[in-house]
N, C-alpha and C positions, 0 to 999 in steps of 0.2 A: 504494500500500500504506500501511497505517497503522502508525505506530510510537508507542511510549508515552513515550519520553524522548530527550534529546539523546544519551545513551550509545549508543542503537541506531544512530543515524546515524554516530557515531564508529566503532563496531564494524563497520558495514557488513554486517550479517547479521541475517536474520529466519528464523523457522521456524514452520510451522503444522501442528498436529496436533489430534487429538480433535475436540471440538465446533467449534473454530475452522475446521479444515479442512473439516468436514462442511458448515458454513454457506457456505463459499466454493464448494465443489463442487456444492452444491444449486442455486445460481444459475448457475454457470459450469461446465458439465460438461466442457469442454475443458481446464480448469485443470490437472488432474493429469497430462494427457498433453502439456503444453507442452514445447517444446524450445528451447534457448537461441537458435538462429538466428531463430526466429519472434518473439522479443521485441525490439521496436524501442527500448524504453526504459521507464522507470517514473517515477512521481511519488510522493514520500514526504510524508506529512503527519502532524501530531501527532494522536493519537486522543482525548486528554482534552479535555473542554469548556473547562477552564481555560486550555488552550494554543491555543485556536482562532485567536488573533491571531498566532501564530508563522508565519513564512513557509513556504510549501510549497517543496520542493526537487526538482529534476530529478535522476534517478538513472540510472546506467549499470549494467545487470545483467551481472555477470561469470560467474555460474553459477546453474543452476536444477536442483537435484537432487530427483528424485521417488522416494521410497521407498514401501513398502507402506502405511505409516500416517503419513507425514510428508513435508512439502515444505520444503526448505531453499533459501534464496535469498541469494546474496552480491552486493553492489553497492558502488558508490562514488558520493558526491555530486559532481555536476558543476557545479551552479549553484543559486542561490536564485531562485525565481520571484517575480514582482512581484505576488503574490496570497497571502492568508493561508490557513491550513489550513481554517478554517471555511468560507470561500468555496469552496474546492476540494471539500470534502465535500458541500456542497449542490449544487455543479455536477455532481458525479458522479451523485448521486441523480437530478437533473433529466435528464441525458443518458441514463441507463439507463431512466428512465421513457419517454422519447421512443422508445427502442429496444424498448419493450414488456416490459422486465424489471420484474416486480412484486416489490416489497420490502415485506413486512408488518412493521410495527413501526417504531420510531424509529431503529434502528441498522443500519448497513451491515456487510457482512462485512469482515474485516480486510484483505482484498485483493479488488479488483474489476478485471475485465477491460474495458477501454474502447479504442476505436480512436484512432489517432494524431490524426485530425481532431477528435475529442472533446477531447483534451488541449489543442489549440489554442483551441477555444471556451472551455474552462474557464479557461485561462491568461489569456485576454483579458477575463475578467469581473472585473477588479480593482475596478471601481466598485461592485460589489455589497457589497464589504467595508465600505462606508460604513454599511450597515445594522447590521452587528455593532458598529462603532465607536459609533454613536449609541445602540445598546442598552446598551453598556457604560457610557455616560455618562448613562444614564437620560433621554435626550433624547426623551421621548414625543411632544412637539409636533413636533419635527424629523422624526421618523419618519412621523407622520401627514401632515405637509405634503409629504413626499417622494413619498408614494403616493396622495394624495387626487386625485380622489374615489375612495374605497374601492369604491364600487359599480361602478366601471369598471375595476377592477384586472385583470380577465380580458382586457380589450381593450388597456389601456395598458401592462400589464406581464405578458404571457403567460408568461414564464419564472417569474416569482414566483408566478403562479397555480397552478403545478404543483409548487412548492417548499414542502414542509410546514414546514421549519425557518424559512424566511423568513415564511411566513404566521403561524406561531406568534409570532414576534417582533413582527410588525405588530399581531396580535390582542392581544398582551399590552400594547402601547403604547396601543391604543384602550381596553382595560379600565382601565388606570391613569388615562387621561383621563376616563373615565366615573365615577370615584370622586367622591363628593360628601362632602367632609370639612369644608366651611366652615359657619359659622353663617349660614343663609340670611337670617334676619331682620336680622342685623348687617351682613352683606356687601351685601345688596340691599334697602335700605329702599324703593326704588322697585319697585312691583309689576310694571311692564313689564320691568325689568331681571331681576328674579327669574324671570319667565316665560321670557325669552329664554335664561337660564342653564340652566334645567331642560330646555328644549327641546334645547339643545346636548348636555347630558348624556345625554338619551334617544337622541339621534342616535349618540353614541359607543357606547352599549350595543348599538344595532342593528347597528352595524358590527362590534363584537366578536363578536356571535352569528353574523353572516354568515361571518366568517373562520373561526370555530371549526367551523361546519357544513361548510365547505369542507375543513378538515383531516380531518374524519370521512369525507367522501366519498373523499379520497385514501388514507386508512388506516383502513378500517372495522373492522379487527381490532386496532387500537391502543386499549387500555383508557384510556390517558392522554388521547387525543383526546376520547373520550366523557366522561371525567371533567371536562375543561375546559368541555364544552358543558352539563353538568348545572347 
């Protein structure tokens, strides 16, 4: 489940109603009829992008109250997981995609139903958080080196190939590397060096386009994905 700040974890209570509940129930029809004995546990993460480096937390659900127009859940934090909120969010989307759950748009519902085995897979994906860290440090070259050759991303990193957020971060890194802000005449007095540089920049642009096209394939109804491709 998603929470918005530290106070929610401290209070140990969340409630879903209106559009938020509708979004959850539209993807997970069994959600409103859940009963406490069927809930093995929960993972809580921060919802805001600015907090995606905050650690995810394992939760023990103590009550699940289903009313006509509202779901209320009480819980307590049992432990912090060794993976950040952003990595868990991407992992949830990836695991749901593998299960055939189609999510249009960039946002997940505020609560998602996943299997116990999926939690294990996501919790073990701590290495993926390196991408978020490099992105926050503006380490575009480091990101590119981590995933090159980009043309073989689907074979070498199949999980990333189905992860829109990760693809966007890699594509953004390639786009930054493709920028040509130097004075070519001053920086490359040698014609051969200039030609090699321009060839490399063209290569980065091709990689950027390929990644953005992949994002459109995964989310054809996402206007932002089309905007990046334009």
